[in-house]
A tleap script that builds the chain and sets N, CA, C and O, in Angstrom:
source leaprc.protein.ff14SB
mol = sequence {
  NMET THR VAL THR LEU ASN PRO TYR LEU SER
  PHE ARG GLY ASN ALA ARG GLU ALA ILE THR
  PHE TYR LYS SER VAL PHE GLY GLY GLU LEU
  ALA ILE SER THR PHE ASP ASP TYR HIE ALA
  SER GLN ASP PRO SER ASP ALA ASN LEU VAL
  MET HIE SER MET LEU THR GLY ASP ASN GLY
  LEU THR LEU MET ALA SER ASP THR PRO ARG
  PRO ARG GLU TYR ASN PRO GLY ASP ASN ILE
  SER MET SER LEU SER GLY ALA THR SER ASP
  GLU PRO VAL LEU ARG GLY TYR TRP ASP LYS
  LEU ILE ASP GLY GLY THR VAL THR MET PRO
  LEU GLU LYS ALA VAL TRP GLY ASP THR PHE
  GLY MET CYS VAL ASP LYS PHE GLY ILE ALA
  TRP LEU VAL ASN ILE ALA GLY ALA PRO CSER
}
set mol.1.N position { 5.321 21.905 0.448 }
set mol.1.CA position { 5.175 20.398 -0.288 }
set mol.1.C position { 4.076 20.268 -0.495 }
set mol.1.O position { 3.237 20.235 0.405 }
set mol.2.N position { 3.762 20.142 -1.959 }
set mol.2.CA position { 2.216 19.784 -2.376 }
set mol.2.C position { 2.099 18.537 -3.252 }
set mol.2.O position { 1.749 18.793 -4.405 }
set mol.3.N position { 2.276 17.457 -3.020 }
set mol.3.CA position { 2.392 15.930 -3.594 }
set mol.3.C position { 0.847 15.655 -3.753 }
set mol.3.O position { 0.147 15.552 -2.746 }
set mol.4.N position { 0.448 15.564 -4.706 }
set mol.4.CA position { -0.708 15.212 -4.948 }
set mol.4.C position { -1.232 13.538 -5.304 }
set mol.4.O position { -0.550 12.961 -6.151 }
set mol.5.N position { -2.151 12.928 -4.824 }
set mol.5.CA position { -2.408 11.750 -4.897 }
set mol.5.C position { -3.762 11.247 -5.452 }
set mol.5.O position { -4.672 11.128 -4.631 }
set mol.6.N position { -3.999 10.945 -6.713 }
set mol.6.CA position { -5.142 10.707 -7.455 }
set mol.6.C position { -5.322 9.610 -8.361 }
set mol.6.O position { -4.355 9.201 -9.003 }
set mol.7.N position { -6.552 9.046 -8.493 }
set mol.7.CA position { -6.927 8.021 -9.157 }
set mol.7.C position { -6.495 8.208 -10.791 }
set mol.7.O position { -6.544 9.369 -11.196 }
set mol.8.N position { -6.199 7.472 -11.480 }
set mol.8.CA position { -5.741 7.401 -12.801 }
set mol.8.C position { -6.805 5.836 -13.500 }
set mol.8.O position { -6.588 4.662 -13.200 }
set mol.9.N position { -7.821 6.306 -14.374 }
set mol.9.CA position { -8.651 5.295 -15.077 }
set mol.9.C position { -7.871 5.188 -16.502 }
set mol.9.O position { -7.230 6.035 -17.125 }
set mol.10.N position { -8.177 3.783 -16.789 }
set mol.10.CA position { -7.489 3.378 -18.009 }
set mol.10.C position { -8.518 2.817 -18.718 }
set mol.10.O position { -9.245 2.004 -18.148 }
set mol.11.N position { -8.765 3.203 -20.224 }
set mol.11.CA position { -9.888 2.964 -21.117 }
set mol.11.C position { -9.183 2.390 -22.460 }
set mol.11.O position { -8.026 2.582 -22.835 }
set mol.12.N position { -10.164 1.661 -23.051 }
set mol.12.CA position { -9.513 1.117 -24.274 }
set mol.12.C position { -10.541 1.645 -25.464 }
set mol.12.O position { -11.512 1.024 -25.896 }
set mol.13.N position { -10.128 2.805 -25.835 }
set mol.13.CA position { -11.146 3.675 -27.044 }
set mol.13.C position { -12.263 4.386 -26.485 }
set mol.13.O position { -12.899 5.010 -27.334 }
set mol.14.N position { -12.657 4.469 -25.394 }
set mol.14.CA position { -13.589 5.554 -24.833 }
set mol.14.C position { -13.362 6.508 -23.733 }
set mol.14.O position { -14.221 7.183 -23.165 }
set mol.15.N position { -12.140 6.478 -23.515 }
set mol.15.CA position { -11.407 7.487 -22.285 }
set mol.15.C position { -12.088 8.739 -22.347 }
set mol.15.O position { -12.517 9.248 -21.312 }
set mol.16.N position { -12.237 9.322 -23.533 }
set mol.16.CA position { -12.798 10.914 -23.990 }
set mol.16.C position { -14.436 10.607 -23.432 }
set mol.16.O position { -14.853 11.370 -22.561 }
set mol.17.N position { -15.215 9.671 -23.852 }
set mol.17.CA position { -16.559 9.648 -23.584 }
set mol.17.C position { -16.867 9.761 -22.011 }
set mol.17.O position { -17.706 10.471 -21.456 }
set mol.18.N position { -15.769 8.681 -21.345 }
set mol.18.CA position { -16.087 8.577 -19.642 }
set mol.18.C position { -15.683 9.889 -19.026 }
set mol.18.O position { -16.433 10.370 -18.176 }
set mol.19.N position { -14.443 10.599 -19.404 }
set mol.19.CA position { -13.965 11.785 -18.784 }
set mol.19.C position { -14.941 13.124 -19.065 }
set mol.19.O position { -15.152 14.095 -18.338 }
set mol.20.N position { -15.347 12.868 -20.123 }
set mol.20.CA position { -16.686 13.949 -20.578 }
set mol.20.C position { -17.768 13.861 -19.785 }
set mol.20.O position { -18.477 14.793 -19.405 }
set mol.21.N position { -17.887 12.592 -19.521 }
set mol.21.CA position { -19.392 12.275 -18.650 }
set mol.21.C position { -18.857 12.403 -17.260 }
set mol.21.O position { -19.696 13.012 -16.595 }
set mol.22.N position { -17.873 12.103 -16.584 }
set mol.22.CA position { -17.439 12.704 -15.598 }
set mol.22.C position { -17.326 14.300 -15.348 }
set mol.22.O position { -17.323 14.768 -14.209 }
set mol.23.N position { -17.261 14.852 -16.165 }
set mol.23.CA position { -17.060 16.358 -16.112 }
set mol.23.C position { -18.513 16.838 -15.896 }
set mol.23.O position { -18.853 17.820 -15.236 }
set mol.24.N position { -19.494 15.782 -16.717 }
set mol.24.CA position { -21.082 16.214 -16.508 }
set mol.24.C position { -21.589 15.892 -14.837 }
set mol.24.O position { -22.466 16.524 -14.249 }
set mol.25.N position { -21.021 15.082 -14.436 }
set mol.25.CA position { -21.162 14.769 -12.881 }
set mol.25.C position { -20.596 15.754 -12.149 }
set mol.25.O position { -21.274 16.570 -11.525 }
set mol.26.N position { -19.005 15.751 -12.175 }
set mol.26.CA position { -18.600 16.532 -11.063 }
set mol.26.C position { -18.204 17.969 -11.467 }
set mol.26.O position { -17.725 18.716 -10.614 }
set mol.27.N position { -18.405 18.416 -12.851 }
set mol.27.CA position { -18.262 19.678 -13.047 }
set mol.27.C position { -16.533 20.222 -13.178 }
set mol.27.O position { -15.608 19.410 -13.152 }
set mol.28.N position { -16.312 21.834 -13.330 }
set mol.28.CA position { -14.955 21.727 -13.082 }
set mol.28.C position { -14.238 22.058 -14.577 }
set mol.28.O position { -14.859 22.539 -15.525 }
set mol.29.N position { -12.858 21.717 -14.594 }
set mol.29.CA position { -12.206 22.230 -15.942 }
set mol.29.C position { -11.649 21.096 -16.544 }
set mol.29.O position { -10.800 20.627 -15.786 }
set mol.30.N position { -11.777 20.360 -17.729 }
set mol.30.CA position { -11.273 19.434 -18.301 }
set mol.30.C position { -10.163 19.521 -19.498 }
set mol.30.O position { -10.563 20.126 -20.493 }
set mol.31.N position { -8.937 19.051 -19.550 }
set mol.31.CA position { -8.089 18.911 -20.486 }
set mol.31.C position { -7.380 17.758 -20.845 }
set mol.31.O position { -6.549 17.179 -20.146 }
set mol.32.N position { -7.842 17.379 -22.246 }
set mol.32.CA position { -7.402 16.282 -22.791 }
set mol.32.C position { -6.155 16.233 -23.987 }
set mol.32.O position { -6.120 17.151 -24.807 }
set mol.33.N position { -5.410 15.423 -24.035 }
set mol.33.CA position { -4.361 15.709 -25.052 }
set mol.33.C position { -4.728 14.290 -25.442 }
set mol.33.O position { -5.382 13.415 -24.875 }
set mol.34.N position { -3.927 14.372 -26.890 }
set mol.34.CA position { -4.096 12.806 -27.403 }
set mol.34.C position { -2.897 12.528 -27.759 }
set mol.34.O position { -2.096 13.431 -27.999 }
set mol.35.N position { -2.589 11.304 -27.848 }
set mol.35.CA position { -1.336 10.664 -28.533 }
set mol.35.C position { -0.815 11.361 -29.350 }
set mol.35.O position { 0.395 11.501 -29.174 }
set mol.36.N position { -1.417 12.084 -30.549 }
set mol.36.CA position { -1.116 12.709 -31.694 }
set mol.36.C position { -0.346 14.155 -31.237 }
set mol.36.O position { 0.596 14.662 -31.845 }
set mol.37.N position { -1.005 14.698 -29.984 }
set mol.37.CA position { -0.435 16.005 -29.448 }
set mol.37.C position { 1.065 16.055 -29.023 }
set mol.37.O position { 1.736 17.078 -28.893 }
set mol.38.N position { 1.524 14.599 -28.807 }
set mol.38.CA position { 3.017 14.705 -28.425 }
set mol.38.C position { 3.567 13.479 -29.409 }
set mol.38.O position { 4.596 12.824 -29.252 }
set mol.39.N position { 2.748 13.383 -30.288 }
set mol.39.CA position { 3.906 12.145 -31.322 }
set mol.39.C position { 3.985 11.116 -30.968 }
set mol.39.O position { 4.995 10.485 -31.279 }
set mol.40.N position { 3.125 10.594 -30.295 }
set mol.40.CA position { 3.675 9.480 -29.107 }
set mol.40.C position { 2.468 7.985 -29.714 }
set mol.40.O position { 2.012 7.160 -28.923 }
set mol.41.N position { 2.280 7.980 -30.700 }
set mol.41.CA position { 1.186 7.141 -31.468 }
set mol.41.C position { 2.057 5.971 -32.154 }
set mol.41.O position { 2.717 6.437 -33.083 }
set mol.42.N position { 2.196 4.993 -32.024 }
set mol.42.CA position { 3.029 3.889 -32.634 }
set mol.42.C position { 2.120 3.604 -33.746 }
set mol.42.O position { 2.600 3.681 -34.877 }
set mol.43.N position { 0.829 3.272 -33.609 }
set mol.43.CA position { -0.123 2.865 -34.481 }
set mol.43.C position { -0.616 4.155 -34.778 }
set mol.43.O position { -0.666 4.958 -33.846 }
set mol.44.N position { -1.082 4.590 -36.178 }
set mol.44.CA position { -1.898 5.789 -36.724 }
set mol.44.C position { -3.229 5.404 -36.095 }
set mol.44.O position { -3.715 6.387 -35.536 }
set mol.45.N position { -3.809 4.573 -36.014 }
set mol.45.CA position { -5.310 4.238 -35.388 }
set mol.45.C position { -5.462 4.895 -34.014 }
set mol.45.O position { -6.585 5.238 -33.645 }
set mol.46.N position { -4.327 5.099 -33.193 }
set mol.46.CA position { -4.208 5.280 -32.109 }
set mol.46.C position { -4.075 6.765 -31.816 }
set mol.46.O position { -4.248 7.322 -30.732 }
set mol.47.N position { -3.705 7.352 -33.085 }
set mol.47.CA position { -3.240 9.019 -32.899 }
set mol.47.C position { -4.297 10.072 -32.186 }
set mol.47.O position { -3.909 11.097 -31.626 }
set mol.48.N position { -5.710 9.673 -32.285 }
set mol.48.CA position { -6.627 10.629 -31.274 }
set mol.48.C position { -7.264 10.109 -30.594 }
set mol.48.O position { -8.385 10.603 -30.469 }
set mol.49.N position { -6.990 8.992 -29.869 }
set mol.49.CA position { -6.927 8.250 -28.416 }
set mol.49.C position { -6.611 9.297 -27.239 }
set mol.49.O position { -5.769 10.170 -27.449 }
set mol.50.N position { -7.128 9.239 -26.275 }
set mol.50.CA position { -6.560 10.274 -25.491 }
set mol.50.C position { -5.184 9.530 -24.551 }
set mol.50.O position { -5.192 8.392 -24.083 }
set mol.51.N position { -4.328 10.300 -24.477 }
set mol.51.CA position { -3.100 9.781 -24.122 }
set mol.51.C position { -3.107 10.324 -22.484 }
set mol.51.O position { -2.699 9.610 -21.568 }
set mol.52.N position { -3.576 11.534 -22.309 }
set mol.52.CA position { -3.964 11.728 -20.944 }
set mol.52.C position { -5.171 12.936 -20.745 }
set mol.52.O position { -5.328 13.767 -21.639 }
set mol.53.N position { -5.902 12.961 -19.657 }
set mol.53.CA position { -6.803 13.718 -19.537 }
set mol.53.C position { -6.573 14.027 -17.902 }
set mol.53.O position { -5.992 13.272 -17.122 }
set mol.54.N position { -7.205 15.394 -17.563 }
set mol.54.CA position { -7.080 15.625 -16.297 }
set mol.54.C position { -8.567 16.487 -16.022 }
set mol.54.O position { -8.836 17.508 -16.655 }
set mol.55.N position { -9.404 15.943 -15.055 }
set mol.55.CA position { -10.452 16.879 -14.794 }
set mol.55.C position { -10.537 17.405 -13.331 }
set mol.55.O position { -10.895 16.617 -12.455 }
set mol.56.N position { -10.227 18.702 -13.015 }
set mol.56.CA position { -10.053 19.392 -11.858 }
set mol.56.C position { -11.263 20.096 -11.582 }
set mol.56.O position { -11.655 21.034 -12.276 }
set mol.57.N position { -11.974 19.574 -10.385 }
set mol.57.CA position { -13.033 20.096 -9.867 }
set mol.57.C position { -13.174 21.355 -9.153 }
set mol.57.O position { -12.334 21.553 -8.276 }
set mol.58.N position { -13.761 21.948 -9.278 }
set mol.58.CA position { -14.126 23.227 -8.052 }
set mol.58.C position { -13.894 22.753 -6.590 }
set mol.58.O position { -13.563 23.580 -5.741 }
set mol.59.N position { -14.059 21.453 -6.278 }
set mol.59.CA position { -14.209 21.253 -5.062 }
set mol.59.C position { -12.683 20.500 -4.632 }
set mol.59.O position { -12.468 19.962 -3.546 }
set mol.60.N position { -11.910 20.589 -5.530 }
set mol.60.CA position { -10.819 19.822 -5.265 }
set mol.60.C position { -10.357 18.615 -5.501 }
set mol.60.O position { -9.215 18.295 -5.171 }
set mol.61.N position { -11.325 17.672 -6.196 }
set mol.61.CA position { -11.389 16.437 -6.957 }
set mol.61.C position { -10.768 16.582 -7.925 }
set mol.61.O position { -10.976 17.456 -8.767 }
set mol.62.N position { -9.669 15.515 -7.964 }
set mol.62.CA position { -9.183 15.682 -9.280 }
set mol.62.C position { -8.736 13.857 -9.805 }
set mol.62.O position { -8.172 13.011 -9.113 }
set mol.63.N position { -9.278 13.720 -11.348 }
set mol.63.CA position { -9.446 12.717 -11.610 }
set mol.63.C position { -8.651 12.547 -13.094 }
set mol.63.O position { -8.760 13.462 -13.911 }
set mol.64.N position { -8.017 11.602 -13.349 }
set mol.64.CA position { -7.478 11.290 -14.673 }
set mol.64.C position { -7.818 9.915 -15.379 }
set mol.64.O position { -8.240 8.880 -14.862 }
set mol.65.N position { -7.485 10.216 -16.852 }
set mol.65.CA position { -7.970 9.141 -17.412 }
set mol.65.C position { -7.100 8.823 -18.616 }
set mol.65.O position { -6.534 9.855 -18.977 }
set mol.66.N position { -6.821 7.901 -19.281 }
set mol.66.CA position { -6.389 7.890 -20.905 }
set mol.66.C position { -7.227 6.631 -21.247 }
set mol.66.O position { -8.169 6.103 -20.656 }
set mol.67.N position { -6.491 6.282 -22.543 }
set mol.67.CA position { -6.708 5.254 -23.585 }
set mol.67.C position { -5.312 4.182 -23.321 }
set mol.67.O position { -4.202 4.640 -23.048 }
set mol.68.N position { -5.517 3.090 -23.420 }
set mol.68.CA position { -4.683 1.962 -23.524 }
set mol.68.C position { -4.485 1.845 -24.743 }
set mol.68.O position { -5.457 1.443 -25.383 }
set mol.69.N position { -3.258 2.125 -25.484 }
set mol.69.CA position { -2.914 1.938 -26.909 }
set mol.69.C position { -2.990 0.245 -27.200 }
set mol.69.O position { -2.872 -0.552 -26.269 }
set mol.70.N position { -3.145 -0.072 -28.227 }
set mol.70.CA position { -3.364 -1.552 -28.710 }
set mol.70.C position { -2.412 -2.038 -28.355 }
set mol.70.O position { -2.752 -2.942 -27.591 }
set mol.71.N position { -0.900 -1.980 -28.476 }
set mol.71.CA position { 0.091 -2.900 -28.237 }
set mol.71.C position { 0.093 -3.409 -26.657 }
set mol.71.O position { 0.440 -4.554 -26.369 }
set mol.72.N position { -0.277 -2.566 -25.794 }
set mol.72.CA position { -0.339 -2.773 -24.498 }
set mol.72.C position { -1.628 -3.293 -23.737 }
set mol.72.O position { -2.726 -2.739 -23.770 }
set mol.73.N position { -1.303 -4.478 -23.029 }
set mol.73.CA position { -2.517 -5.137 -22.365 }
set mol.73.C position { -3.372 -4.204 -21.600 }
set mol.73.O position { -2.960 -3.285 -20.892 }
set mol.74.N position { -4.865 -4.601 -21.857 }
set mol.74.CA position { -5.592 -3.834 -20.994 }
set mol.74.C position { -6.758 -4.962 -20.586 }
set mol.74.O position { -7.373 -5.636 -21.412 }
set mol.75.N position { -6.918 -5.017 -19.249 }
set mol.75.CA position { -8.076 -5.819 -18.477 }
set mol.75.C position { -8.771 -5.123 -17.840 }
set mol.75.O position { -8.329 -4.508 -16.870 }
set mol.76.N position { -10.013 -5.049 -18.223 }
set mol.76.CA position { -11.204 -4.176 -17.637 }
set mol.76.C position { -11.163 -4.645 -15.976 }
set mol.76.O position { -11.141 -5.873 -15.903 }
set mol.77.N position { -11.150 -4.133 -14.938 }
set mol.77.CA position { -11.359 -4.253 -13.565 }
set mol.77.C position { -9.928 -4.258 -12.991 }
set mol.77.O position { -9.641 -4.178 -11.797 }
set mol.78.N position { -9.051 -4.368 -14.058 }
set mol.78.CA position { -7.627 -3.687 -13.498 }
set mol.78.C position { -7.314 -2.489 -13.868 }
set mol.78.O position { -6.178 -2.147 -13.539 }
set mol.79.N position { -7.985 -1.669 -14.488 }
set mol.79.CA position { -7.636 -0.345 -15.247 }
set mol.79.C position { -7.659 0.795 -13.953 }
set mol.79.O position { -8.506 1.683 -14.052 }
set mol.80.N position { -7.134 0.800 -13.247 }
set mol.80.CA position { -6.834 2.023 -12.264 }
set mol.80.C position { -5.551 1.877 -11.580 }
set mol.80.O position { -5.095 0.853 -11.070 }
set mol.81.N position { -4.997 3.125 -11.643 }
set mol.81.CA position { -3.367 3.305 -11.321 }
set mol.81.C position { -3.514 4.351 -10.249 }
set mol.81.O position { -4.595 4.937 -10.204 }
set mol.82.N position { -2.773 4.604 -9.559 }
set mol.82.CA position { -2.226 5.510 -8.595 }
set mol.82.C position { -1.511 6.909 -9.279 }
set mol.82.O position { -0.463 6.639 -9.866 }
set mol.83.N position { -1.810 8.037 -9.301 }
set mol.83.CA position { -1.027 8.716 -9.928 }
set mol.83.C position { -0.511 10.142 -8.597 }
set mol.83.O position { -1.153 11.045 -8.060 }
set mol.84.N position { 0.783 9.735 -8.523 }
set mol.84.CA position { 1.744 10.741 -7.643 }
set mol.84.C position { 2.125 11.926 -8.334 }
set mol.84.O position { 2.665 11.712 -9.419 }
set mol.85.N position { 1.996 13.073 -8.015 }
set mol.85.CA position { 2.309 14.136 -9.092 }
set mol.85.C position { 2.673 15.333 -7.804 }
set mol.85.O position { 2.169 15.385 -6.683 }
set mol.86.N position { 3.808 16.313 -8.464 }
set mol.86.CA position { 4.397 17.323 -7.609 }
set mol.86.C position { 4.983 18.493 -8.315 }
set mol.86.O position { 5.097 18.417 -9.539 }
set mol.87.N position { 5.339 19.487 -7.738 }
set mol.87.CA position { 6.253 20.417 -8.494 }
set mol.87.C position { 7.681 19.770 -8.266 }
set mol.87.O position { 7.925 18.865 -7.468 }
set mol.88.N position { 8.801 20.553 -9.318 }
set mol.88.CA position { 10.237 20.517 -9.347 }
set mol.88.C position { 10.472 20.357 -7.616 }
set mol.88.O position { 11.136 19.466 -7.087 }
set mol.89.N position { 9.886 21.246 -7.043 }
set mol.89.CA position { 10.747 21.699 -5.846 }
set mol.89.C position { 10.220 20.375 -4.807 }
set mol.89.O position { 10.669 20.311 -3.662 }
set mol.90.N position { 9.320 19.432 -5.275 }
set mol.90.CA position { 9.100 18.376 -4.706 }
set mol.90.C position { 9.670 17.044 -4.990 }
set mol.90.O position { 9.356 15.959 -4.501 }
set mol.91.N position { 10.694 17.373 -5.999 }
set mol.91.CA position { 11.406 16.295 -6.777 }
set mol.91.C position { 12.006 15.198 -5.437 }
set mol.91.O position { 11.762 13.996 -5.334 }
set mol.92.N position { 12.591 15.797 -4.785 }
set mol.92.CA position { 13.693 15.105 -4.097 }
set mol.92.C position { 12.350 13.996 -3.017 }
set mol.92.O position { 12.670 12.817 -2.857 }
set mol.93.N position { 11.375 14.338 -2.564 }
set mol.93.CA position { 10.177 13.836 -2.115 }
set mol.93.C position { 9.842 12.751 -2.986 }
set mol.93.O position { 10.020 11.605 -2.572 }
set mol.94.N position { 9.279 12.991 -4.391 }
set mol.94.CA position { 8.742 12.020 -5.164 }
set mol.94.C position { 9.459 11.055 -5.478 }
set mol.94.O position { 9.034 9.904 -5.574 }
set mol.95.N position { 10.888 11.482 -5.720 }
set mol.95.CA position { 12.068 10.375 -5.980 }
set mol.95.C position { 12.204 9.371 -5.178 }
set mol.95.O position { 12.536 8.259 -5.588 }
set mol.96.N position { 11.860 9.751 -3.407 }
set mol.96.CA position { 12.009 8.903 -2.519 }
set mol.96.C position { 10.796 7.846 -2.645 }
set mol.96.O position { 10.897 6.620 -2.606 }
set mol.97.N position { 9.764 8.523 -2.786 }
set mol.97.CA position { 8.104 7.513 -2.824 }
set mol.97.C position { 8.310 6.649 -3.803 }
set mol.97.O position { 8.079 5.466 -3.553 }
set mol.98.N position { 8.875 7.089 -5.383 }
set mol.98.CA position { 9.596 6.072 -6.326 }
set mol.98.C position { 10.467 5.201 -5.662 }
set mol.98.O position { 9.944 4.163 -5.255 }
set mol.99.N position { 11.687 5.359 -5.444 }
set mol.99.CA position { 12.598 4.244 -4.921 }
set mol.99.C position { 12.104 3.168 -4.040 }
set mol.99.O position { 12.517 2.008 -4.033 }
set mol.100.N position { 10.793 3.878 -2.990 }
set mol.100.CA position { 10.270 2.960 -2.426 }
set mol.100.C position { 9.539 2.154 -2.930 }
set mol.100.O position { 9.537 0.986 -2.540 }
set mol.101.N position { 8.700 2.614 -3.972 }
set mol.101.CA position { 7.457 1.886 -4.685 }
set mol.101.C position { 8.207 1.063 -5.249 }
set mol.101.O position { 7.784 -0.080 -5.075 }
set mol.102.N position { 9.282 1.112 -5.947 }
set mol.102.CA position { 9.930 -0.264 -6.765 }
set mol.102.C position { 10.563 -1.004 -5.997 }
set mol.102.O position { 10.770 -2.102 -6.514 }
set mol.103.N position { 11.019 -0.882 -4.859 }
set mol.103.CA position { 11.772 -1.820 -3.937 }
set mol.103.C position { 10.852 -3.119 -4.158 }
set mol.103.O position { 9.710 -3.029 -3.707 }
set mol.104.N position { 11.172 -4.186 -4.728 }
set mol.104.CA position { 10.262 -5.429 -4.591 }
set mol.104.C position { 9.331 -5.479 -5.876 }
set mol.104.O position { 8.813 -6.553 -6.184 }
set mol.105.N position { 9.082 -4.198 -6.721 }
set mol.105.CA position { 8.241 -4.280 -7.457 }
set mol.105.C position { 8.715 -4.167 -8.937 }
set mol.105.O position { 9.803 -4.677 -9.203 }
set mol.106.N position { 8.056 -3.593 -9.862 }
set mol.106.CA position { 8.426 -3.723 -11.291 }
set mol.106.C position { 8.489 -2.174 -11.930 }
set mol.106.O position { 7.715 -1.270 -11.616 }
set mol.107.N position { 9.309 -2.098 -12.655 }
set mol.107.CA position { 9.417 -0.471 -13.196 }
set mol.107.C position { 9.024 -0.739 -14.583 }
set mol.107.O position { 9.699 -1.505 -15.271 }
set mol.108.N position { 7.903 -0.118 -15.067 }
set mol.108.CA position { 7.077 -0.459 -16.365 }
set mol.108.C position { 7.699 0.532 -17.320 }
set mol.108.O position { 7.808 0.200 -18.500 }
set mol.109.N position { 8.220 2.009 -16.821 }
set mol.109.CA position { 8.682 2.815 -17.622 }
set mol.109.C position { 9.377 3.762 -16.668 }
set mol.109.O position { 8.708 4.241 -15.752 }
set mol.110.N position { 10.793 4.112 -16.807 }
set mol.110.CA position { 11.748 4.672 -16.102 }
set mol.110.C position { 11.375 5.783 -15.921 }
set mol.110.O position { 10.843 6.428 -16.824 }
set mol.111.N position { 11.596 6.328 -14.541 }
set mol.111.CA position { 11.410 7.772 -14.200 }
set mol.111.C position { 12.533 8.593 -14.930 }
set mol.111.O position { 13.741 8.428 -14.758 }
set mol.112.N position { 11.963 9.473 -15.742 }
set mol.112.CA position { 12.625 9.937 -16.901 }
set mol.112.C position { 12.551 11.173 -17.252 }
set mol.112.O position { 11.747 11.688 -16.476 }
set mol.113.N position { 13.066 12.215 -18.238 }
set mol.113.CA position { 12.148 13.102 -18.587 }
set mol.113.C position { 11.497 12.887 -19.710 }
set mol.113.O position { 12.216 12.529 -20.643 }
set mol.114.N position { 10.061 13.015 -19.986 }
set mol.114.CA position { 8.818 13.009 -20.769 }
set mol.114.C position { 8.887 13.756 -22.004 }
set mol.114.O position { 9.567 14.776 -21.895 }
set mol.115.N position { 8.283 13.513 -23.382 }
set mol.115.CA position { 8.050 14.411 -24.061 }
set mol.115.C position { 7.195 15.632 -23.777 }
set mol.115.O position { 7.323 16.590 -24.539 }
set mol.116.N position { 6.497 15.694 -22.954 }
set mol.116.CA position { 5.616 16.983 -22.468 }
set mol.116.C position { 6.710 17.861 -21.516 }
set mol.116.O position { 6.667 19.057 -21.228 }
set mol.117.N position { 7.578 16.967 -21.181 }
set mol.117.CA position { 8.739 18.247 -20.439 }
set mol.117.C position { 8.823 17.804 -18.997 }
set mol.117.O position { 9.799 18.141 -18.327 }
set mol.118.N position { 7.732 16.973 -18.415 }
set mol.118.CA position { 8.087 16.401 -16.999 }
set mol.118.C position { 8.751 15.540 -16.829 }
set mol.118.O position { 9.357 15.108 -17.810 }
set mol.119.N position { 8.931 14.944 -15.614 }
set mol.119.CA position { 9.794 13.574 -15.571 }
set mol.119.C position { 8.611 12.714 -14.935 }
set mol.119.O position { 7.839 13.120 -14.067 }
set mol.120.N position { 8.612 11.485 -15.509 }
set mol.120.CA position { 7.411 10.785 -15.366 }
set mol.120.C position { 7.986 9.117 -15.468 }
set mol.120.O position { 8.839 8.790 -16.292 }
set mol.121.N position { 7.494 8.349 -14.692 }
set mol.121.CA position { 7.515 6.888 -14.510 }
set mol.121.C position { 6.395 5.976 -14.306 }
set mol.121.O position { 5.314 6.348 -13.849 }
set mol.122.N position { 6.665 4.768 -14.651 }
set mol.122.CA position { 5.382 4.067 -13.929 }
set mol.122.C position { 5.967 2.835 -13.421 }
set mol.122.O position { 6.982 2.336 -13.907 }
set mol.123.N position { 5.317 2.346 -12.436 }
set mol.123.CA position { 5.653 1.044 -11.987 }
set mol.123.C position { 4.708 0.207 -11.253 }
set mol.123.O position { 3.592 0.677 -11.033 }
set mol.124.N position { 4.982 -0.914 -10.862 }
set mol.124.CA position { 3.727 -1.802 -10.097 }
set mol.124.C position { 4.470 -2.382 -8.981 }
set mol.124.O position { 5.309 -3.273 -9.120 }
set mol.125.N position { 4.069 -1.746 -7.655 }
set mol.125.CA position { 4.666 -2.101 -6.508 }
set mol.125.C position { 4.247 -3.443 -6.312 }
set mol.125.O position { 3.332 -3.991 -6.927 }
set mol.126.N position { 5.143 -4.082 -5.195 }
set mol.126.CA position { 5.381 -5.448 -4.857 }
set mol.126.C position { 3.462 -6.099 -4.343 }
set mol.126.O position { 3.083 -7.252 -4.140 }
set mol.127.N position { 2.918 -5.188 -4.306 }
set mol.127.CA position { 1.600 -5.754 -4.303 }
set mol.127.C position { 0.464 -5.619 -4.923 }
set mol.127.O position { -0.695 -5.479 -4.534 }
set mol.128.N position { 1.152 -5.703 -6.326 }
set mol.128.CA position { 0.468 -5.303 -7.572 }
set mol.128.C position { -0.279 -4.080 -8.032 }
set mol.128.O position { -0.804 -4.089 -9.146 }
set mol.129.N position { -0.355 -3.094 -7.294 }
set mol.129.CA position { -0.854 -1.724 -7.474 }
set mol.129.C position { 0.315 -1.034 -8.749 }
set mol.129.O position { 1.545 -1.012 -8.782 }
set mol.130.N position { -0.599 -0.591 -9.579 }
set mol.130.CA position { 0.232 0.465 -10.441 }
set mol.130.C position { 0.396 1.561 -10.013 }
set mol.130.O position { -0.328 1.948 -9.096 }
set mol.131.N position { 1.383 2.379 -10.541 }
set mol.131.CA position { 1.655 3.949 -9.797 }
set mol.131.C position { 2.447 4.652 -11.129 }
set mol.131.O position { 3.233 4.110 -11.906 }
set mol.132.N position { 1.992 5.948 -11.112 }
set mol.132.CA position { 2.153 6.791 -11.889 }
set mol.132.C position { 3.088 8.152 -11.426 }
set mol.132.O position { 2.366 8.975 -10.862 }
set mol.133.N position { 4.211 8.495 -11.504 }
set mol.133.CA position { 5.126 9.645 -10.780 }
set mol.133.C position { 5.078 10.500 -11.608 }
set mol.133.O position { 5.501 10.067 -12.680 }
set mol.134.N position { 4.712 11.707 -11.664 }
set mol.134.CA position { 5.129 12.717 -12.572 }
set mol.134.C position { 5.692 14.146 -11.665 }
set mol.134.O position { 5.031 14.729 -10.805 }
set mol.135.N position { 6.843 14.446 -12.044 }
set mol.135.CA position { 7.393 15.711 -11.444 }
set mol.135.C position { 7.596 16.640 -12.539 }
set mol.135.O position { 8.320 16.577 -13.533 }
set mol.136.N position { 6.654 17.656 -12.051 }
set mol.136.CA position { 6.452 18.746 -12.987 }
set mol.136.C position { 7.615 19.571 -13.464 }
set mol.136.O position { 8.323 20.128 -12.626 }
set mol.137.N position { 7.908 19.713 -14.973 }
set mol.137.CA position { 9.350 20.538 -15.582 }
set mol.137.C position { 9.331 21.856 -14.963 }
set mol.137.O position { 8.353 22.257 -14.330 }
set mol.138.N position { 10.190 22.408 -15.101 }
set mol.138.CA position { 10.144 23.945 -14.646 }
set mol.138.C position { 9.701 24.851 -15.462 }
set mol.138.O position { 10.012 24.789 -16.652 }
set mol.139.N position { 8.877 25.882 -14.966 }
set mol.139.CA position { 8.129 26.507 -16.068 }
set mol.139.C position { 9.072 27.207 -16.780 }
set mol.139.O position { 10.199 27.479 -16.365 }
set mol.140.N position { 8.406 27.631 -18.341 }
set mol.140.CA position { 9.180 28.154 -19.074 }
set mol.140.C position { 9.236 29.416 -19.200 }
set mol.140.O position { 10.051 29.924 -19.969 }
savepdb mol mol.pdb
quit
């Protein structure tokens, strides 16, 4: 089993600048997807904002970041989530974590098939911690 837990930072319009800075600090490989890449922008002015970015350092460090689109609330200081991710083979474990995290919490996006092919969901646990759960889709 290879479930990964890492920080996920949220920004308002400067996620690309921030994650590029972190790459200059930590090195590694950086992947960036925009809202337009997945046709997920409700507001055309958000199309080129970062929907998801992931910096994978040579030392095992992983940092994720995205921009918060305008319709969603953004509060600096509350802009970090915990991201749990794993492979399809880890799905029973990840769904078990999900079920426990939502007990007494709030589902903000149901755990279901996402536009990028993975199973994805977001919630806030009963202690106010935001969580993202991503189960990688089967390789094509």
